[in-house]
N, C-alpha and C positions, 0 to 999 in steps of 0.2 A: 446354539453351539457353532453352527456354520458361520454366523455373523462374527462371533468372537474370534474364530480362526482367521477370518479375513482381516480383522483389525490387528491381530498379532503377527500377521505374515511378514512385515518388514523386520521385526525382531527375530523371526524364524530364520531368515536369510543370514542375518548377522551371527546368530548362534551356530548355525550350520557351518559357516566359513571358519569361525574360531576353532570349533572342535575338529573340523576336517584338517585344518592347518596343523593343529597340535598332533593329530594322529600321523600325518605325513612326516612331521619332524621326528617322531619315534621310528617310523618305517625306514627313513633314510639315515638314521643314526645321528641326526643333529641333536636330538635329546636322547640321553643315554638310558638304557634299560639294563638292569642287572640280572644275570642268571645265577643259579645255585646248583650245587652238585646233587642235593637231595631232591626227590620228586615233589613238585608243587602242583597241585591240581586246583584250578580256579573254577568256582561255581558263580556265575554271574548272569546278567541280563542286559538288554539294551534299554529297557523301559523303567520308569519309576513305578513304584507300587508293587503289589504282591504277585510274584510269578511262581512261588513255591520253592524258594532257595533253601529255607531251613529244613523242610522235609527231605530235600535232596541231599543236603549235607549229612543229615542223620542216616539216610540210606547208605551213603558212602562210608560213614563211620562203621556201621554194622558190617559192611563188606570188607573193610581193610583192618579193623581192630584185631581180629584173630591172627593176623599175619605180620602186622607191623606196629611199631610205636607211633601212634597217630596224634597230631595236634591240629586244632582248629584255630585259625587266626582271622579275626573279624575286626571291623572298625569299631563296633560297639555303639551302634547308632542310639542316640538318646541318653547316653550315660552322663553322669555328672562328675566325671573324672577326666583326666588328660593323660596323654602319653601312653607308655606300655603298662598294661595291667594283666597280671596272671591270676586266673580264677583260683580261689582257695576257699576254705571253710567260712571265711568272713565276707565273701563276695555277695553282692546283692544285684538286683536288676539296675539299681541306680549307679553302682560302681563299674559294672562291665556291660550294661545293656540287657534288655529283656531276652533277646534271642540267644546270645552267648550264655546267659545265666541259665536259661532253659536247658541248653545242651550240656552245660557243666553239671547240672543236677541229674540229668538223664544218663550221662556217661561218665561216672566218677573215675574211671580208669584211664581216661585220655586227658591230654593237656588242652586247656582252652585259654586263649589269650586274646587281648584286644589292643590294637594300635592303629591309628589313622595313617601312620607312616609304615607302609608294609615292609620296606627294606629293613627298617629298624626292628620291627616286630619279628621278622624272620631271624635276624642276627641275634636278637635277645633269646629267642627260643633255642638257637644253636649253642648258647652258652650255659644252658641248664645242665645239672649234673647228669641227668638222663635225657639227652636231646632226642627230639622226634626223628623218626626215619622217614616220615611222610607228613606234609603239611597241606591241609585243606584250606584254601583261601576263600573265605565267604564274602561274596559281593565285591569282588576285586577286578572285574573285567575291564573297568575303565582306569585302573591303576597301572598305567603303562610303564612305570619306573621299575617294575618287576616283570621278568619274562618267565611265566610258568611252563612246566613241561607239557601241560595239557589244560585246555580251557573248554568248558561247556557253557553254552548260552541257553537259558530257559526262556520260553515264550508261551504264554497261555493260549489255549485253543480258542477262547472267545475274544482274544485281543492280540492277534499275531503282529509281530513287529513290521511285517511287510505291508500292513494296512495302516500304519501309524506315521506320524510326523515327529520331527525333533521338537524339543521345547522352544518356546513356551506354548505354541499353538497345539502341539501334540504332547506325547509322553515319553519320547525317546531321548535318552541321554546323549546319544551320538547317532550319526546317520546309519541307515540300515546296512550299508556296506561294511560296517564294523563287524558284523556277524561272520564275515569271511575269515577273521583271525581265529575263530574257534575251530577246534578239531571235532566238536560235537555240538549238535543242536537238539534240545529236548522240548517237544511240544507238551506242555503240562496241562493238568486239569481237563483232560479229554473225557468224553462220554465213554462208558464201559464198552459200548457196542459200536465203536467207530469202525466204519466199513473200509476195507482195503482201497476201494475206489476213492474215497474221500482222503485217505492218507496220501495217495498218489497226487491228488490235486493240491494238497498242502505242501508236499515236497516241491512241486512245480512253482507254487506261489512264493515259497521261501527262497527259491532259486539256489537250492543246495548244490554245492560243488561235489564232483565225484570223489574227492578225497575227504569229504566230511561225513561223519556218521550222524544219522538221524534216528531218534527214538521217540516214542509216544508214551506218556504216562498219565495215570488217572489217580484220583484221591480215593482212598478207602477209609471210611469212617468205622471206628470200633463199635461193637455192640454193647460195650461196657463203658460207664462213666466212672471216674476215679476222684476220690477226695484224698486228703492227707492221711486218712486212717482206714478207708474202706472203699469197696467197689459195689456197683449195683447195675442191673441191666438198663440199657437206655430206654427200651420199650416200657419200662415200669413208670416212666414219666407220663404215660397216657392217662394215668389216674390222678394226677395232681398238677397244680399250677406251678410254674417256675418262671424265672427271669433269665433270659439269655443276655450275657454281657460280652461285648466284643470290642476290641481295639486293634483291628487288623485292617489291611488295605481293602479287602473285598470280602464282606461277610455273606454275600448273596448265596454262594454254593452251600454254606453251612445252614443258612436259614431255609433254603429250598429242601435240603435233606431232611431237616426236622419236620417241615410241613408235610412232606411226602409220607412220613411215618405217622401222621395224624396227631402230632403233638401240638398243644396250644400253649402259647407263652407270650410274654411281653419282651420286647427287645430294646435294651439300652445299648446304643451304638456310639462308639467313640472313634476318633481318627487313629490311624496306625501309629504305634509307639506312643500312645497318649500317656501323659504324666497325670495320673489321677490326683485331683485335689482332695483335701480333707472332707469337703462337703460332698463330693461325688462318692468317696469311699463310704461316707456315712449313709448316703442313700442306698448304695449297693448292699451294705451290711444290714439294712433294714428289711431286705427282701427275705421271704420265708425259705426259698430255695433258689440257688444260683447255679447256672451252667455256663461255662465259659470255654475258651480255647486253651490249649496247653500253654501257649505263649503268654496269654493274659493271666493264667493261673499263677505263673511265676511271679507276677507283680501283685496279685490279689491274695496270695496264700497266707499273708500275715494278718488278714482280717480275721478277728475272732468269730468264726462262723462255722458251725458243724455241718451245714448243708451247702458247702461250696465244692462243686465238682467241675472237672474238665472232661472234654471228649477227645480222646487221642485220635490222631490220624496217621496213616502211612501212605506211601505211594506205591503204585504198581506199574512196573515197566512192561511194555507190550512183549518184548523178547528179552527177559532178564538174563538168560544165559549169554546171549551175544553182548549185551550191555556190560556185564561183569567181565567177560573175556577181554573186551577192548581195554577196560581200565586196568585190569591186572597185568596185561601185557605192557602197558605204558610204564607201570611201576617197576616191573621186572627189568625193563630195558634201562 
């Protein structure tokens, strides 16, 4: 890995300069960014790969939905459609992307839309008969053509952006200094027992500004697994063999959680946003019992299989009252 980074270093310098110049052009107004009257809250990251954006967006939906008409606007990564698409009863993971489809299924009372052009997506949402009062911009931190009211950057505990490099030698989409644009940084996927001393060390390593909010979150796995028609206790899998199917950026935390519970399983691991082939679907369908993630379930749910379950997850914020107060104040203003 160290050798590969050295080989790619010249390209790293070029990528850094291009992205840095682009950001400066937006900072100085050479490239124009558009603001909107309604609250736009951006959930993003600096790195490629899974940082926990979808669980965070779902957390925000649950926070705001009782008080506002909420819409989610995503790019719809991996979809087989173009332009602006509004989730409806005919939508699938192929038409709007797996994560937007998951959220549309989970929150039927909110509006979910996808568009790679965020300005157009926002303006199309505003033309609806019942336009949203608040829009959550999923994975839009690098889309500088839109100026959100509030931005949060997520960075995983085990792979902080302060320890990484820009592409292609590293995993950062833009230099680490880009995090300064965010009003909030959330360290995700933390251990449950993270000590205050270590929290302070992370604050110093991330070089958080005094005007930035910092929070820590962890993943909470459900005790129950869910299929299309029923639920059952997760620990009940101790008495039977099953197959874990994942198509996410990092399956290690889930695998470790299941191993700690003493479960025995085979693991079919696929890349993030993987488009399952007919042959792969046939292999998966041949398994006697399947456990998968909620995101993958949205793509596999059409397999005619009675023993296809997913394990729900939620996130826990270290100080939820403060976290929610900050965000609600932003929207009120």
